[in-house]
KELUM-880486 format. One line per 4 residues: number of its first residue (from 1); their letters; for each residue x, z, y of N, C-alpha, C. Coordinates in steps of 0.1 Angstrom, whole numbers, plus 5000, padded with zeros to 4 digits. Atoms other than C-alpha are relative to their C-alpha. Example, Ala and Ser with C-alpha at 12.3 -4.5 7.8 and 13.67 -1.06 7.14 Angstrom:
# KELUM-880486
1 = as = 5009,5000,4988,5123,5078,4955,5009,5000,5012; 4991,5000,4989,5137,5071,4989,4992,5008,5011
***
This chain:
# KELUM-880486
1 = mpfq = 5010,4995,4990,5358,5131,4294,4998,4989,5010; 5003,5010,4990,5341,5106,4317,5005,5004,5014; 4995,4997,4987,5355,5103,4352,4988,5004,5009; 5010,4995,4991,5335,5123,4378,5005,5000,5014
5 = ipsi = 4996,5000,4986,5335,5119,4415,4998,5014,5006; 5002,4986,4995,5342,5152,4431,4990,5001,5011; 5010,4998,4989,5315,5166,4453,5007,5002,5013; 4994,4998,4987,5322,5164,4490,4989,5005,5010
9 = rprt = 5010,4994,4990,5304,5184,4517,4997,4989,5010; 5004,5010,4990,5285,5163,4543,5009,4999,5012; 4991,5000,4988,5307,5174,4572,5013,4994,4997; 4987,5005,5004,5339,5166,4552,4999,4985,4999
13 = aial = 5002,5015,5001,5325,5131,4544,5000,4993,5013; 5000,5007,4987,5317,5123,4580,5013,5000,5007; 4987,4999,4994,5351,5135,4591,5009,4989,4994; 4992,5010,5007,5367,5113,4565,4997,4986,5004
17 = vlsl = 5004,5013,4996,5347,5082,4575,5006,4997,5014; 4995,5002,4986,5356,5087,4612,5015,4998,5000; 4985,5001,5000,5393,5091,4604,5004,4986,4995; 4996,5013,5005,5394,5059,4583,4996,4989,5011
21 = lslv = 5004,5010,4989,5375,5040,4611,5010,5000,5011; 4990,4999,4989,5400,5052,4637,5013,4993,4996; 4988,5006,5005,5429,5041,4615,4999,4985,5000; 5002,5015,5001,5414,5006,4610,5001,4994,5014
25 = lllh = 5000,5005,4986,5409,5002,4648,5014,5000,5006; 4986,4998,4995,5445,5014,4655,5009,4989,4994; 4991,5010,5007,5461,4990,4629,4996,4986,5002; 5006,5013,4999,5438,4961,4634,4990,4999,5012
29 = pqsp = 5009,4999,4989,5425,4960,4669,4990,4988,5001; 5008,5011,5000,5410,4925,4664,4990,4999,4988; 5008,5001,5012,5391,4934,4633,4985,4999,5004; 5015,5002,4997,5353,4926,4630,4993,5012,5006
33 = isip = 5007,4988,4995,5344,4962,4637,5004,5004,5014; 4995,4997,4986,5363,4962,4670,4993,4992,5010; 5009,5008,4991,5338,4952,4697,5006,5000,5014; 4994,5001,4987,5354,4940,4729,4990,5005,5011
37 = assf = 5009,4995,4990,5340,4956,4761,4992,4989,5007; 5007,5011,4993,5331,4922,4775,4987,4996,4993; 5012,5003,5007,5305,4919,4748,4988,5007,5005; 5011,4992,4995,5284,4945,4766,4996,4995,5015
41 = sssk = 5003,5004,4987,5285,4927,4800,4996,4986,5001; 5006,5014,4998,5267,4896,4813,5011,4991,5005; 4991,5011,4995,5287,4864,4818,4994,4993,5012; 5007,5007,4988,5262,4854,4846,5007,5004,5012
45 = pyvs = 4993,4997,4988,5280,4852,4879,4991,5008,5010; 5007,4992,4991,5270,4877,4905,4995,4992,5012; 5006,5007,4988,5247,4864,4933,4995,5011,5009; 5005,4990,4990,5241,4885,4964,4985,4999,5001
49 = pyss = 5015,5000,4999,5204,4896,4965,4995,4996,5013; 5005,5002,4986,5203,4890,5002,5000,4985,5004; 4999,5015,4997,5209,4852,5000,4986,4994,5001; 5013,5007,5000,5172,4845,4995,4990,5006,5010
53 = yppn = 5009,4995,4990,5158,4865,5024,4994,4990,5009; 5006,5010,4990,5134,4846,5047,5007,5002,5013; 4992,5000,4988,5149,4838,5081,4998,5012,5010; 5003,4989,4991,5132,4867,5100,5004,5014,4995
57 = iper = 4997,4987,5006,5145,4895,5078,5014,5005,5002; 4987,4993,5000,5183,4899,5079,5003,5010,5010; 4997,4990,4990,5185,4916,5112,4993,5013,4999; 5007,4988,5003,5161,4942,5099,5004,5006,4987
61 = qaag = 4996,4995,5012,5179,4949,5067,5003,5015,5001; 4999,4986,4999,5183,4985,5058,5014,5005,5004; 4987,4994,4996,5211,5002,5077,5003,5011,4991; 4996,4989,5009,5230,5023,5053,4998,4996,4985
65 = wngt = 5003,5003,5014,5214,5008,5021,5009,4989,4995; 4992,5012,5005,5234,4975,5020,5014,5000,5005; 4986,4999,4997,5267,4988,5032,5003,4996,5014; 4997,5003,4986,5264,4981,5069,5007,5011,5008
69 = gigr = 4992,4989,4994,5278,5015,5077,4992,5007,5011; 5008,4993,4990,5250,5025,5100,4991,5010,4994; 5007,4990,5007,5234,5058,5091,4985,5001,5005; 5014,4999,4996,5197,5067,5093,4998,5005,5014
73 = enrr = 5002,4994,4987,5200,5087,5125,5004,4990,5012; 4995,5009,4989,5217,5058,5144,4993,4987,5001; 5007,5013,5000,5194,5029,5136,4988,5001,5009; 5013,5001,4992,5165,5017,5157,4988,5002,4991
77 = rana = 5012,4997,5007,5132,5030,5145,4988,4998,5008; 5013,5001,4993,5096,5023,5154,4994,5014,5001; 5007,4988,4999,5073,5051,5166,4989,5000,4990; 5009,5003,5011,5055,5053,5133,5001,5012,4990
81 = tfvm = 5002,4989,5010,5044,5076,5104,4992,4995,4988; 5009,5001,5011,5029,5076,5070,4988,5009,5002; 5012,4991,4999,4994,5090,5069,4992,4999,4987; 5008,4999,5013,4974,5102,5039,4989,5010,5002
85 = larn = 5012,4991,5001,4939,5116,5037,5000,5006,4986; 4997,4994,5013,4943,5141,5009,4992,5013,4998; 5006,4987,5004,4928,5170,4990,5010,5008,4992; 4991,4992,5008,4946,5199,4974,5000,4996,4985
89 = sdly = 5001,5004,5014,4933,5188,4940,5007,4987,4996; 4994,5012,5002,4950,5155,4944,5015,5001,4999; 4986,4998,4998,4985,5170,4947,5009,4993,4989; 4991,5005,5011,4999,5159,4913,4998,4985,4998
93 = eilp = 5001,5015,4999,4987,5123,4919,5007,4995,5012; 4993,5004,4987,5002,5123,4954,5015,5000,4999; 4986,4998,5001,5036,5135,4945,5008,4988,4994; 4993,5012,5005,5046,5105,4923,4999,4988,5010
97 = amqn = 5001,5011,4990,5033,5081,4950,5010,5002,5011; 4990,4997,4990,5054,5099,4976,5014,4997,4995; 4987,5002,5005,5084,5099,4954,5004,4985,4999; 4998,5014,5001,5080,5062,4948,5003,4994,5014
101 = medr = 4998,5005,4987,5078,5055,4985,5014,5004,5006; 4987,4995,4995,5108,5077,4993,5011,4992,4993; 4989,5006,5008,5129,5061,4965,5002,4985,5004; 5000,5014,4997,5120,5025,4975,5003,4997,5014
105 = fnww = 4999,5003,4985,5121,5028,5013,5004,5011,5009; 4999,4990,4989,5118,5060,5032,5013,5008,4999; 4987,4992,5000,5151,5076,5020,5010,4996,5010; 4991,5005,4989,5169,5053,5044,4993,4998,5013
109 = agyd = 5007,5004,4988,5141,5045,5068,4997,5012,5009; 5002,4988,4992,5133,5081,5078,4988,5002,5008; 5012,4998,4992,5097,5081,5089,4992,5012,4995; 5008,4987,5002,5074,5112,5091,4989,4997,4991
113 = wvfl = 5012,5000,5008,5045,5120,5069,4990,5009,5007; 5011,4992,4994,5011,5132,5082,4989,5000,4989; 5011,4997,5010,4985,5147,5058,4988,5005,5007; 5012,4995,4994,4949,5152,5068,4990,5004,4989
117 = ndqp = 5009,4995,5010,4922,5172,5050,4989,5007,5007; 5012,4993,4994,4887,5185,5057,5000,5015,4996; 4999,4986,5004,4898,5218,5040,5015,5004,5003; 4987,4996,4997,4929,5239,5048,5009,4996,4987
121 = fsee = 4991,5003,5011,4959,5227,5027,5006,5013,4994; 4994,4989,5007,4972,5251,5001,5015,5002,5002; 4986,4998,4999,5006,5267,5002,5008,4991,4990; 4993,5009,5010,5015,5248,4970,5001,4986,5005
125 = firl = 5001,5014,4995,5004,5215,4986,5011,4998,5010; 4990,5001,4989,5025,5221,5017,5014,5000,4995; 4986,4999,5005,5056,5232,4998,5004,4988,4992; 4995,5011,5009,5057,5205,4972,5000,4986,5007
129 = tsdq = 4999,5012,4993,5049,5176,4995,5012,5000,5010; 4988,4999,4991,5075,5189,5020,5013,4998,4992; 4988,5002,5008,5100,5191,4992,5002,4985,4996; 4999,5014,5004,5092,5155,4982,5005,4991,5011
133 = astk = 4997,5008,4988,5096,5141,5017,5015,5002,5004; 4987,4999,4995,5130,5133,5031,5000,5003,5015; 5001,4999,4986,5117,5138,5066,4989,5011,5004; 5010,4990,4995,5092,5159,5087,4986,4997,4994
137 = tqfg = 5014,5001,5005,5058,5166,5072,4991,5008,5009; 5009,4993,4991,5028,5176,5092,4986,5000,4993; 5013,4998,5007,4994,5189,5080,4989,5003,5009; 5011,4999,4991,4962,5185,5099,4987,5003,4994
141 = lidp = 5014,4997,5005,4927,5199,5095,4990,4990,5008; 5009,5009,4994,4899,5174,5102,4988,5008,5006; 5011,4994,4993,4872,5184,5127,4987,4998,4991; 5012,5002,5008,4839,5190,5107,4990,4990,5006
145 = sewn = 5009,5009,4993,4820,5170,5133,5003,4986,4998; 4995,5013,5002,4841,5140,5125,4999,4996,4985; 4999,5002,5015,4840,5144,5087,4986,5000,4994; 5013,4999,5007,4805,5155,5078,4989,4990,5005
149 = qpdw = 5011,5009,4996,4773,5134,5079,4994,5006,5012; 5006,4996,4987,4759,5135,5114,4986,5006,4998; 5013,4994,5001,4728,5156,5120,4989,4990,5002; 5010,5009,4996,4709,5127,5134,4996,4990,4989
153 = ided = 5003,5009,5011,4710,5108,5101,4987,5004,4993; 5012,4997,5007,4676,5106,5084,5003,5003,4985; 4995,4996,5013,4684,5125,5052,4991,4994,4989; 5009,5006,5010,4653,5113,5033,5003,4985,4998
157 = katk = 4997,5014,5002,4662,5077,5040,5014,4998,4993; 4986,5001,5006,4699,5083,5031,4999,5004,4985; 5001,4996,5014,4689,5101,4999,4994,4988,4991; 5007,5011,5007,4666,5072,4988,5010,4988,4998
161 = areq = 4990,5010,5001,4695,5048,4995,5010,5003,4989; 4990,4996,5010,4719,5068,4973,4994,4999,4986; 5007,5000,5013,4693,5071,4945,4999,4985,4995; 5001,5014,5004,4688,5033,4945,5014,4994,4996
165 = mike = 4987,5004,5004,4725,5027,4944,5005,5005,4986; 4998,4995,5013,4728,5050,4914,4994,4992,4989; 5007,5008,5010,4702,5030,4896,5007,4987,4998; 4994,5013,5000,4721,4998,4904,5015,5001,4995
169 = nviy = 4986,4998,5004,4754,5014,4892,5010,4995,5010; 4990,5004,4990,4771,5008,4925,5011,5011,5000; 4989,4990,5001,4805,5025,4925,5000,5009,5013; 5002,4990,4990,4804,5057,4946,4987,4999,5007
173 = ggsv = 5013,5002,4994,4768,5048,4953,4993,5013,5003; 5007,4988,4998,4756,5084,4950,5008,5011,5008; 4991,4990,4994,4785,5101,4968,4999,5001,5015; 5000,4998,4985,4782,5116,5003,5015,5002,5004
177 = pyrn = 4986,4999,4996,4819,5127,5004,5007,4987,5001; 4994,5013,4999,4829,5091,4998,4996,4993,5013; 5005,5006,4987,4808,5080,5027,5006,5007,5012; 4993,4993,4990,4823,5107,5048,5014,4994,5002
181 = mcry = 4987,5005,4999,4857,5094,5040,5001,4986,5006; 5000,5013,4994,4848,5058,5048,4997,5000,5015; 5003,4999,4986,4833,5067,5081,5012,5006,5008; 4989,4994,4993,4863,5089,5090,5011,4990,5002
185 = nsgf = 4989,5010,4999,4888,5062,5082,4996,4988,5009; 5005,5011,4991,4867,5037,5101,5002,5003,5015; 5001,4998,4986,4865,5055,5133,5006,5013,5006; 4995,4988,4995,4883,5088,5135,5014,5004,4997
189 = ffrh = 4987,4995,5004,4916,5092,5117,5011,4997,5011; 4990,5004,4990,4936,5074,5145,4998,5008,5013; 5002,4991,4989,4922,5099,5170,5004,5015,4997; 4996,4986,5003,4934,5130,5152,5012,5004,5008
193 = plll = 4989,4996,4991,4957,5150,5174,5014,4998,4995; 4987,5002,5006,4986,5147,5150,5005,4985,5001; 4996,5014,5000,4985,5109,5152,5001,4994,5014; 4999,5005,4986,4982,5106,5190,5014,4997,5005
197 = qyrf = 4986,5002,4996,5020,5108,5192,5006,4987,4995; 4994,5011,5007,5025,5077,5171,4993,4987,5004; 5005,5013,4997,5020,5039,5177,4996,4993,4987; 5003,5007,5012,5021,5026,5141,4998,5010,4988
201 = ywrm = 5002,4992,5012,5010,5040,5107,5000,4992,4988; 5001,5006,5014,5013,5032,5070,4991,5009,4992; 5009,4992,5008,4984,5044,5050,5005,5001,4986; 4996,4997,5014,4992,5060,5017,4989,5007,4993
205 = eqsv = 5010,4994,5008,4970,5071,4989,5006,5005,4987; 4996,4995,5013,4973,5090,4956,5001,4989,4990; 5000,5009,5012,4983,5072,4924,5004,4986,5003; 4995,5014,4998,4996,5041,4941,5014,4998,4996
209 = kffc = 4986,5003,5004,5029,5024,4931,5005,4989,5010; 4993,5011,4993,5054,5004,4951,5011,4995,4990; 4992,5006,5011,5072,4981,4927,5014,4996,5004; 4988,5006,4996,5101,4969,4948,5007,5008,5011
213 = dlhy = 4992,4994,4989,5129,4981,4970,4997,4992,5013; 5002,5006,4987,5124,4974,5007,5013,5001,5008; 4988,5001,4993,5155,4963,5025,4999,4998,5015; 5003,5002,4985,5139,4959,5059,4989,5010,5004
217 = dpfl = 5010,4990,4994,5116,4980,5081,4987,4992,5004; 5012,5007,4996,5080,4967,5081,4994,5005,5014; 5004,4996,4987,5073,4989,5111,5006,4992,5012; 4993,5008,4990,5099,4970,5131,4995,4986,5000
221 = vmed = 5006,5013,5001,5084,4938,5119,4987,5000,5009; 5013,4998,4992,5050,4950,5134,5003,5000,5014; 4997,4998,4986,5066,4960,5166,5006,4987,5006; 4993,5011,4994,5089,4930,5172,4991,4987,5000
225 = ekkv = 5008,5012,5001,5064,4904,5161,4986,5002,5006; 5013,4997,4993,5035,4920,5180,4988,4999,4990; 5011,5000,5009,5014,4925,5149,4991,5012,5001; 5009,4988,4999,4984,4948,5148,4995,5005,4987
229 = ygft = 5005,4997,5013,4976,4948,5111,5008,4993,4989; 4993,5006,5011,4994,4943,5078,4994,5004,4987; 5007,4998,5012,4981,4939,5043,5008,4994,4988; 4995,5006,5012,4991,4931,5007,4990,4994,4991
233 = lslf = 5011,5004,5009,4958,4927,4988,4987,4997,5008; 5013,5003,4994,4925,4911,4998,4991,4996,4989; 5010,5002,5011,4893,4908,4978,4986,5000,5006; 5014,5000,4996,4855,4906,4980,4994,5014,4999
237 = eyte = 5007,4987,5000,4834,4936,4989,4987,4999,4992; 5013,4999,5008,4804,4947,4967,4988,4997,5010; 5011,5004,4992,4773,4930,4982,4991,5012,5003; 5010,4990,4999,4751,4960,4976,5003,5011,5010
241 = tivt = 4996,4989,4991,4771,4983,4998,4999,4996,5015; 5000,5004,4986,4769,4962,5030,4989,4990,5004; 5011,5009,4999,4735,4946,5030,4998,4995,5015; 5003,5004,4986,4730,4947,5068,5012,5000,5009
245 = lwdt = 4988,4998,4991,4766,4950,5080,5003,4987,5008; 4997,5012,4993,4771,4913,5089,4990,4997,5012; 5010,5001,4989,4738,4912,5109,5003,5009,5011; 4996,4991,4989,4750,4942,5128,5012,4995,5008
249 = vkef = 4988,5006,4993,4784,4926,5135,4996,4988,5009; 5004,5012,4991,4767,4894,5148,4992,5005,5012; 5007,4995,4988,4744,4915,5170,5010,5005,5010; 4990,4995,4991,4775,4932,5185,5007,4989,5007
253 = mtlh = 4993,5011,4994,4793,4899,5191,4991,4993,5010; 5009,5006,4990,4762,4886,5209,4999,5008,5012; 5001,4991,4989,4761,4917,5231,5013,5001,5007; 4986,4999,4994,4799,4917,5237,5009,4989,4996
257 = pehv = 4991,5012,5003,4814,4882,5235,5014,5002,5006; 4987,4998,4993,4842,4895,5258,5010,5006,4990; 4991,4993,5010,4857,4914,5228,5005,4991,4989; 4996,5009,5011,4859,4884,5204,5012,4992,5004
261 = akdn = 4987,5007,4998,4894,4870,5202,4997,4985,4998; 5002,5015,5001,4896,4832,5208,5005,4995,4987; 4994,5005,5013,4919,4825,5178,4999,5010,4990; 5002,4989,5010,4904,4850,5154,5000,4995,4986
265 = smdf = 4999,5003,5015,4901,4850,5116,4986,4997,4995; 5014,5003,5004,4864,4839,5114,5000,4992,4987; 5000,5009,5011,4873,4812,5089,5005,5007,4987; 4997,4992,5011,4887,4839,5066,4988,5009,4995
269 = lsdd = 5011,4992,5002,4856,4860,5069,4987,4993,4996; 5012,5008,5002,4830,4833,5067,5003,4986,4996; 4998,5013,5005,4827,4800,5049,4991,4990,5007; 5010,5010,4993,4800,4785,5072,5000,5003,5015
273 = ggae = 4999,4998,4986,4813,4793,5107,4994,5012,5006; 5005,4988,4995,4799,4827,5110,4985,5003,4997; 5014,4998,5004,4763,4823,5097,4999,5011,4990; 5000,4990,5010,4770,4844,5067,5014,5006,4998
277 = ynhc = 4987,4993,5003,4798,4869,5057,5003,4997,4986; 4996,5003,5014,4817,4858,5026,5005,5013,4992; 4997,4987,5006,4825,4895,5019,5015,5002,4998; 4986,4998,5001,4863,4890,5021,5005,5011,5009
281 = hfws = 4994,4989,4992,4883,4920,5033,5014,5003,4996; 4987,4995,5003,4918,4934,5034,4998,5013,4993; 5002,4987,5007,4921,4962,5009,5007,5011,5007; 4994,4991,4990,4927,4991,5032,5007,5012,4994
285 = nfei = 4992,4989,5006,4942,5015,5007,5015,4997,5003; 4987,5004,4994,4974,4996,5018,4997,4994,5013; 5000,5007,4987,4975,4989,5055,5011,5006,5009; 4990,4996,4990,5002,4991,5081,4994,4995,5013
289 = gdld = 5007,5004,4989,4986,4991,5115,5005,5006,5013; 4997,4995,4986,4988,4996,5153,4989,5009,5004; 5010,4990,4997,4970,5028,5161,4994,4997,5014; 5005,5004,4987,4966,5015,5197,4989,4990,4999
293 = fwrg = 5011,5010,5001,4944,4986,5185,4987,5008,4996; 5012,4993,5003,4920,5010,5168,4995,5009,5012; 5004,4992,4989,4920,5032,5199,4996,4992,5012; 5003,5009,4988,4914,5002,5222,4986,4998,5002
297 = eaym = 5014,5001,4996,4883,4993,5240,4991,4992,4991; 5008,5008,5009,4871,4965,5217,4996,5006,4987; 5003,4994,5013,4874,4983,5184,4991,5012,5002; 5008,4988,4998,4860,5016,5198,4986,4996,5003
301 = affn = 5014,5004,4997,4830,4998,5212,4993,4995,4987; 5005,5006,5013,4826,4980,5178,4996,5012,4991; 5003,4988,5009,4828,5013,5158,4988,5008,5005; 5011,4992,4994,4804,5032,5181,4987,4992,4997
305 = fles = 5012,5008,5002,4779,5003,5177,4996,5001,4985; 5003,4998,5014,4782,5005,5139,4995,5014,4997; 5004,4986,5003,4779,5042,5139,4986,5003,5004; 5013,4997,4995,4747,5041,5159,4989,4994,4990
309 = kggf = 5009,5006,5009,4731,5020,5131,4998,5009,4987; 5001,4991,5012,4737,5047,5104,5004,4993,4987; 4997,5007,5013,4750,5022,5078,5010,5006,4991; 4991,4993,5009,4777,5044,5066,4993,5009,4990
313 = yyer = 5008,4991,5009,4750,5066,5051,4987,4993,4994; 5012,5006,5005,4719,5044,5048,5004,4989,4990; 4994,5009,5010,4741,5019,5029,5012,5007,4995; 4988,4993,5004,4777,5025,5019,5011,4992,5006
317 = wgda = 4990,5008,4994,4797,5007,5045,5014,5006,4998; 4987,4995,5003,4834,5010,5036,5009,4997,5012; 4990,5002,4989,4864,5013,5059,5007,4987,4998; 4993,5013,5002,4879,4982,5043,4993,4988,5007
321 = pvhs = 5007,5011,4992,4853,4957,5055,4999,5003,5015; 5001,4996,4985,4849,4976,5088,5013,4997,5007; 4987,5003,4994,4886,4974,5095,5003,4985,5000; 4997,5014,5001,4888,4938,5083,4992,4992,5010
325 = lgvg = 5009,5007,4990,4859,4927,5105,5005,5003,5014; 4995,4996,4986,4873,4946,5135,5012,4993,5003; 4987,5007,4997,4908,4932,5133,4999,4985,4999; 5002,5014,5002,4896,4898,5120,4993,4993,5012
329 = lfap = 5008,5006,4989,4873,4892,5150,5005,5004,5014; 4997,4995,4986,4888,4912,5179,5016,4999,5002; 4986,5002,4999,4925,4903,5173,5003,4985,4996; 4996,5014,5004,4942,4868,5171,5005,5001,4985
333 = kdsi = 4996,5000,5014,4948,4858,5135,5015,5001,4998; 4986,4999,5002,4985,4855,5141,5006,5014,5002; 4995,4986,4998,4987,4892,5149,4997,5008,4987; 5002,4994,5013,4978,4900,5112,5011,4995,4991
337 = kffs = 4988,5003,5008,5007,4901,5088,4997,5002,4985; 5001,4999,5014,5005,4894,5051,5014,5003,4995; 4987,4996,5005,5034,4914,5036,5001,4995,4985; 5000,5007,5013,5038,4890,5007,5012,5005,4991
341 = digy = 4989,4996,5008,5071,4905,4995,5000,5015,4997; 5001,4985,5003,5060,4942,4992,4992,5001,4987; 5006,4998,5013,5052,4950,4956,4991,5013,5001; 5009,4989,4999,5021,4973,4954,4989,5000,4989
345 = yhgp = 5011,4999,5010,4996,4986,4929,4990,5011,5004; 5011,4990,4999,4963,5004,4934,4989,4995,4990; 5009,5004,5012,4942,5003,4902,4987,4994,5005; 4993,5007,5011,4932,4979,4890,5009,4988,5004
349 = yshc = 4993,5012,4996,4950,4953,4911,5014,5002,5005; 4986,5000,4996,4986,4945,4918,5004,4988,5009; 4993,5011,4993,5005,4925,4943,5015,5001,4996; 4986,5000,5005,5037,4917,4924,5007,4988,5005
353 = pvgd = 4993,5012,4995,5061,4895,4943,5006,4991,4989; 4995,5009,5010,5072,4864,4925,5013,4993,5005; 4989,5008,4997,5103,4843,4924,5012,5008,5006; 4988,4993,4994,5133,4853,4946,4996,5014,5006
357 = ahrv = 5004,4987,4995,5113,4881,4962,5000,5011,4989; 5000,4990,5011,5110,4898,4928,5014,5004,4997; 4986,4997,5003,5147,4896,4922,5007,5008,5011; 4994,4993,4989,5157,4907,4957,4996,5014,5000
361 = grcs = 5006,4986,5000,5134,4937,4955,5002,5008,4988; 4998,4993,5013,5145,4947,4920,4986,5005,4995; 5014,4997,5003,5107,4947,4913,4999,5004,4985; 5002,4995,5013,5095,4965,4882,4986,4996,4994
365 = ckee = 5013,5005,5005,5062,4946,4878,5001,4987,4994; 5000,5013,5006,5052,4916,4858,4995,4990,5011; 5004,5010,4990,5050,4885,4881,4986,4994,4997; 5013,5006,5004,5020,4872,4861,4988,5009,5004
369 = dnfd = 5010,4991,4996,5001,4903,4872,4996,4999,5015; 5003,5002,4986,5001,4891,4908,4985,4996,5002; 5014,5002,4998,4965,4892,4920,4996,4989,5010; 5003,5010,4989,4968,4866,4948,4992,4988,4996
373 = shwf = 5008,5012,5004,4954,4837,4928,4988,5003,4991; 5011,4996,5008,4928,4857,4909,4987,4995,5007; 5013,5005,4994,4892,4845,4914,4994,5010,5009; 5007,4990,4991,4882,4878,4930,5009,5003,5012
377 = sctn = 4991,4998,4988,4911,4877,4955,4996,4990,5011; 5002,5009,4988,4907,4863,4990,5012,4995,5006; 4987,5004,4994,4944,4857,4996,5001,4985,5002; 4999,5014,4998,4941,4820,4991,4992,4995,5012
381 = kwkk = 5007,5003,4987,4915,4819,5019,5008,5003,5012; 4991,4996,4989,4940,4837,5041,5011,4989,5002; 4990,5011,4999,4966,4811,5033,4995,4987,5005; 5006,5013,4995,4942,4783,5040,4999,4999,5015
385 = ihpg = 5001,5001,4986,4938,4793,5076,5014,5001,5007; 4986,5001,4995,4976,4793,5080,5007,4989,4993; 4995,5011,5008,4984,4758,5067,5015,4998,5003; 4986,5003,4998,5021,4749,5062,5009,5012,4999
389 = knwf = 4992,4988,4999,5033,4785,5061,5005,5003,4985; 4994,4995,5012,5056,4797,5033,4998,5015,4998; 5002,4986,5002,5048,4830,5017,5010,5005,4990; 4989,4995,5008,5079,4847,5004,4994,5011,4990
393 = gsp = 5005,4990,5009,5068,4865,4972,4986,4997,4995; 5014,5003,5005,5033,4850,4968,5000,4986,4994; 5000,5013,5007,5026,4821,4944,4992,4990,5008
***
């Protein structure tokens, strides 16, 4: 009779193999199948991530995050908040952005959140955003007179402008709510009662990402260095949306030369000394700012002048160019901060810190995706008016 291998149940076979493997490891610990633990670890020597910080950062490193032993409640904090213009329908795009900010920065920094809406917030929105935040959350209703298109706007003229932009495929060209938002962000959000208690704000939006850990407090940078505006991305505005904006700005400067800062950022905004606007602006979906600057005499006079021209509705003036022109002309250029080491994404553009900043921040983005040197970016123009300056995290 030929030899037959007895049938073995699968479980019995597995148990047998494991038993034999254990016996081999016990009798021959240096056998090829015995993998030393060191094989799983890197032989690269540890280097402290804080060794590459720029000179003005270490004293603002995160208390509690890097083992200094100082808790959130005992550290110095600026009078500041996050602020988000939000709709109930945006909730599930807002929550991941909040979680990202909390995980990367606010869990140790401890700043409040303010949400503003032209409609009452739902119970679900309030509950879930409050659950996401590690700090106080506040929910404000926007005054309809500050949000809706003013009654004095010529609706026939505004309608024709929207129809023309639709034909030209201008982004948001046919949207009245988008224009309401641009106007509100340009001249009203900083006057909302919930924001009057604060000096600084960090604007947040849905679906944004923060790629890197923040080991220092940008609000304290703003306060200590007397900055009024901070940005990460800059780019060109769509020409079709601001046809008469620069002429209006020049008219205002002629009427009110007293508001124009001596050492301003004109060379960032214009390539010919102010004759024409080059359309460069700071992308305002990320901005850290001084609320007192917007509430100040110069900017309020500027906004009211723009408002009187109706360009938010007869064209599609955005809050990004309006803010950029306001801070670029009525504040010294050294009071504007390029946060070159903060990793940030707002589709479709990324500011991904490069070099040591990428390593220090444990950034999760591709360095080659950094938008700073892209042809549509204006960041090189900003660098050009600050010769000799090193930008930690920017190529």
